[in-house]
Each structure stands twice: as structure tokens, then as C-alpha cells.
C-alpha positions as CSV (number, residue, x, y, z in Angstrom):
1,X,114.6,91.9,138.4
2,X,112.2,94.1,136.4
3,X,111.9,91.5,133.7
4,X,111.2,88.8,136.2
5,X,108.6,90.8,138.0
6,X,106.8,91.3,134.7
7,X,106.9,87.6,134.1
8,X,105.6,86.9,137.6
9,X,102.8,89.6,137.3
10,X,103.8,90.9,140.7
11,X,105.8,94.0,141.8
12,X,107.8,93.5,145.0
13,X,108.0,96.0,147.8
14,X,111.0,94.2,149.2
15,X,113.1,93.1,146.2
16,X,115.5,91.2,148.5
17,X,112.8,88.6,149.0
18,X,112.8,88.0,145.3
19,X,116.6,87.8,145.1
20,X,116.7,85.3,147.9
21,X,114.0,83.1,146.3
22,X,116.3,82.8,143.3
23,X,119.5,82.0,145.2
24,X,120.6,78.3,145.2
25,X,122.5,77.0,148.2
26,X,125.6,76.4,145.9
27,X,125.7,80.2,145.3
28,X,125.8,81.1,149.0
29,X,128.3,78.3,149.6
30,X,130.7,80.3,147.4
31,X,129.6,83.9,148.0
32,X,127.8,83.8,151.3
33,X,124.5,85.3,152.2
34,X,121.0,83.7,152.3
35,X,119.5,81.1,149.9
36,X,116.0,79.9,149.1
37,X,116.0,76.7,151.2
38,X,113.7,77.9,154.0
39,X,111.5,79.8,151.5
40,X,111.2,76.6,149.5
41,X,110.1,74.7,152.6
42,X,107.3,77.2,153.4
43,X,106.5,77.6,149.7
44,X,105.9,73.9,149.3
45,X,103.2,74.1,152.0
46,X,101.6,77.2,150.5
47,X,101.4,75.7,147.0
48,X,100.1,72.5,148.4
49,X,97.4,74.3,150.4
50,X,96.3,76.6,147.5
51,X,96.0,73.7,145.1
52,X,94.2,71.4,147.6
53,X,91.8,74.2,148.4
54,X,91.1,74.9,144.8
55,X,90.5,71.2,144.0
56,X,88.1,70.9,147.0
57,X,86.2,73.9,145.7
58,X,86.0,72.6,142.1
59,X,85.3,68.9,143.0
60,X,83.3,68.9,146.3
61,X,82.0,65.4,145.7
62,X,85.4,63.7,145.0
63,X,86.9,61.4,147.7
64,X,90.3,61.9,149.3
65,X,92.0,59.4,147.0
66,X,90.8,61.1,143.8
67,X,91.8,64.6,145.1
68,X,95.2,63.3,146.1
69,X,95.8,62.0,142.6
70,X,94.7,65.2,141.1
71,X,96.9,67.2,143.4
72,X,99.9,65.0,142.6
73,X,99.4,65.7,138.9
74,X,99.8,69.4,139.7
75,X,102.3,69.9,142.5
76,X,104.8,67.1,141.9
77,X,108.4,68.0,141.0
78,X,108.2,67.5,137.2
79,X,105.1,69.6,136.5
80,X,106.4,72.5,138.6
81,X,109.8,72.3,137.0
82,X,108.2,72.4,133.5
83,X,106.2,75.5,134.4
84,X,109.4,77.2,135.6
85,X,111.1,76.4,132.4
86,X,108.2,77.4,130.2
87,X,107.8,80.7,132.0
88,X,111.5,81.4,131.9
89,X,112.0,81.9,135.7
90,X,115.0,79.6,135.6
91,X,117.0,82.2,133.6
92,X,117.2,84.2,136.8
93,X,118.5,81.6,139.2
94,X,121.9,82.3,140.9
95,X,123.8,79.0,140.8
96,X,127.3,78.7,142.3
97,X,128.2,75.4,140.6
98,X,126.6,72.4,139.0
99,X,123.8,72.2,136.5
100,X,120.1,73.1,136.7
101,X,118.0,70.1,137.5
102,X,114.2,69.5,137.7
103,X,114.3,69.5,141.5
104,X,116.0,73.0,141.4
105,X,113.3,74.4,139.1
106,X,110.5,73.0,141.2
107,X,112.2,74.4,144.3
108,X,112.3,77.8,142.6
109,X,108.5,77.8,142.0
110,X,107.9,77.1,145.7
111,X,110.4,79.7,146.8
112,X,108.8,82.3,144.5
113,X,105.4,81.5,145.9
114,X,106.8,82.0,149.4
115,X,108.5,85.3,148.4
116,X,105.2,86.7,147.1
117,X,103.3,85.5,150.2
118,X,105.8,87.3,152.5
119,X,105.8,90.4,150.5
120,X,102.1,90.8,149.6
121,X,100.2,88.2,151.6
122,X,98.2,85.1,150.9
123,X,95.8,86.5,148.3
124,X,98.7,87.7,146.1
125,X,100.5,84.3,146.4
126,X,97.3,82.5,145.6
127,X,96.7,84.6,142.5
128,X,100.2,83.8,141.3
129,X,99.9,80.1,141.9
130,X,96.5,79.7,140.4
131,X,97.5,81.7,137.3
132,X,100.7,79.8,136.6
133,X,99.2,76.4,137.3
134,X,95.8,77.1,135.6
135,X,96.2,74.6,132.8
136,X,97.4,71.9,135.1
137,X,94.5,72.5,137.4
138,X,92.0,72.5,134.5
139,X,93.4,69.2,133.2
140,X,93.8,67.6,136.7
141,X,90.7,65.5,136.6
142,X,91.5,64.0,133.2
143,X,95.2,63.6,133.9
144,X,94.5,61.8,137.1
145,X,92.7,59.0,135.3
146,X,95.3,56.4,134.3
147,X,98.0,58.9,135.0
148,X,100.9,56.7,135.6
149,X,103.3,59.6,135.9
150,X,101.4,61.1,138.8
151,X,101.2,57.6,140.4
152,X,104.9,57.3,140.0
153,X,105.6,60.7,141.6
154,X,103.3,59.9,144.5
155,X,104.8,56.5,145.1
156,X,108.4,57.7,144.8
157,X,107.9,61.2,146.3
158,X,111.1,60.8,148.4
159,X,113.2,59.8,145.4
160,X,114.7,61.7,142.5
161,X,112.5,60.9,139.5
162,X,113.5,62.3,136.1
163,X,112.3,61.7,132.5
164,X,114.8,62.5,129.7
165,X,114.0,62.7,126.0
166,X,116.9,61.0,124.2
167,X,115.8,60.8,120.6
168,X,113.3,62.2,118.1
169,X,113.0,60.2,114.8
170,X,110.7,59.8,111.9
171,X,109.1,62.4,109.6
172,X,108.3,65.9,111.0
173,X,104.6,65.4,110.7
174,X,104.7,62.0,112.6
175,X,107.7,62.0,114.9
176,X,108.6,59.2,117.3
177,X,110.1,60.2,120.7
178,X,112.4,58.0,122.8
179,X,112.3,58.8,126.5
180,X,114.3,57.3,129.4
181,X,113.1,57.1,133.0
182,X,115.7,57.6,135.8
183,X,115.0,56.9,139.5
184,X,117.8,58.1,141.8
185,X,120.1,58.5,138.8
186,X,119.5,54.9,137.6
187,X,118.0,54.2,134.2
188,X,115.0,52.0,134.9
189,X,112.9,52.2,131.7
190,X,113.0,53.3,128.1
191,X,109.9,53.7,125.9
192,X,108.9,55.3,122.6
193,X,105.8,57.3,121.8
194,X,104.2,59.7,119.3
195,X,104.8,62.5,121.8
196,X,107.1,63.0,124.8
197,X,104.2,62.8,127.2
198,X,103.0,59.5,125.7
199,X,106.5,58.0,126.0
200,X,106.8,59.3,129.6
201,X,103.5,57.7,130.5
202,X,104.6,54.4,129.0
203,X,107.8,54.5,130.9
204,X,106.0,55.2,134.2
205,X,103.4,52.5,133.5
206,X,105.9,49.8,132.6
207,X,108.1,50.6,135.6
208,X,105.2,50.6,138.0
209,X,103.9,47.3,136.7
210,X,107.3,45.7,136.9
211,X,107.7,47.1,140.4
212,X,104.6,45.3,141.6
213,X,105.9,41.9,140.5
């Protein structure tokens, strides 16, 4: 846990809170004990509040619709999952069976936020959330403009939405990425782009446009 606490930038008084935040239900199904489900539930509300509060402070003149789009670009499943993977928190997850998915990674971020809140209070949780999501927050305004991924996450918030990079071709200095979009496990769109993000945006755009017809 020492290595994880260093990554988190927070030292726990009650290390059991941290251990629980990393325990997937599949692990307790096999071994017993407590898992992160309740912590994830509360953490979701904490992260949502912290980000909403920060956006309202930064953009006091924006309307509700604009703020909602910016918030979705930050706190949706995929952005949080990518942060967990980039920071390396997912290396510490206790999994009983199955494979790590984006939903699990985003759940872990929310559970960790809850663990820090319960151990050290709201200010500590806020500091952690704003630090880890700083780049997403800084880019939220630009990303919310014609951000089809955020629109997709917002519209299909109760569905399992995943992007998978299936191929990288072309020369190293000018690669082409092929990305597939899955909704509830069903392949719904495939697009190419000069970056994974560009291909993901194209997938989301084409699927949303087709969905309106």
C-alpha cells in the first residue's frame, strides 16, 4: 500500500479504507469481506460535486447546458478509467475473477475518492480529485465544443460504452488508428483517424448522427 499512497499523494490513517476501495465484488464473492460498491456509490457523488463546484467557480457565466457538457467530459466512465490506468492505480485492484474493464477502473477512482474523504475529510478528497483531473478540467471548455464522445456518454449514461483501438498502420511519423465503438457489448461503429482520440470522436459522431435518423 505504500507505493499506492505515494501515487495518491495521501497517507491513510485507516489503511483498511484504502484496501476496501480496491476490492472488487468478485474478490469478496470468493474470499468474503467488504468490497468497494458502497464507497463507489458515495465517491460518484463526491467527484460529481467537486467537479461541478470547480466548473461553476471557473465559468460563472456559463449556462446549465454548457456546464453539464463540460462535467460529462470529465466525470464520465471513460475519462476516469483512463486516469486510473495512466496513474497506475489499477495495478492494485483485488479481482476475484474476470478481466479489468473501463467501468471497473472508473469505479476505483470514485471509491478512492470516497476512501480519502472518509479518512481525511472533504478538503483532502477535493485536493486529490482536482489534482488527478486537472488536465481534464483545464481542457473541459474546449473539449465540450463539438465533443461527440461526451455527448455519447451523456446520452448513453446507463449503458456500457467502450472504445477499442483495433489497429495501428502506416509510417511511425504518420500513423493511422482504427477504433471500434461498442455499446452494451455490440459493435456499432468503426472509424479511422490520425490519433486514437480523433478516431473515437469520429465513431461517436457517426453513431450519434445515425441514431437520430
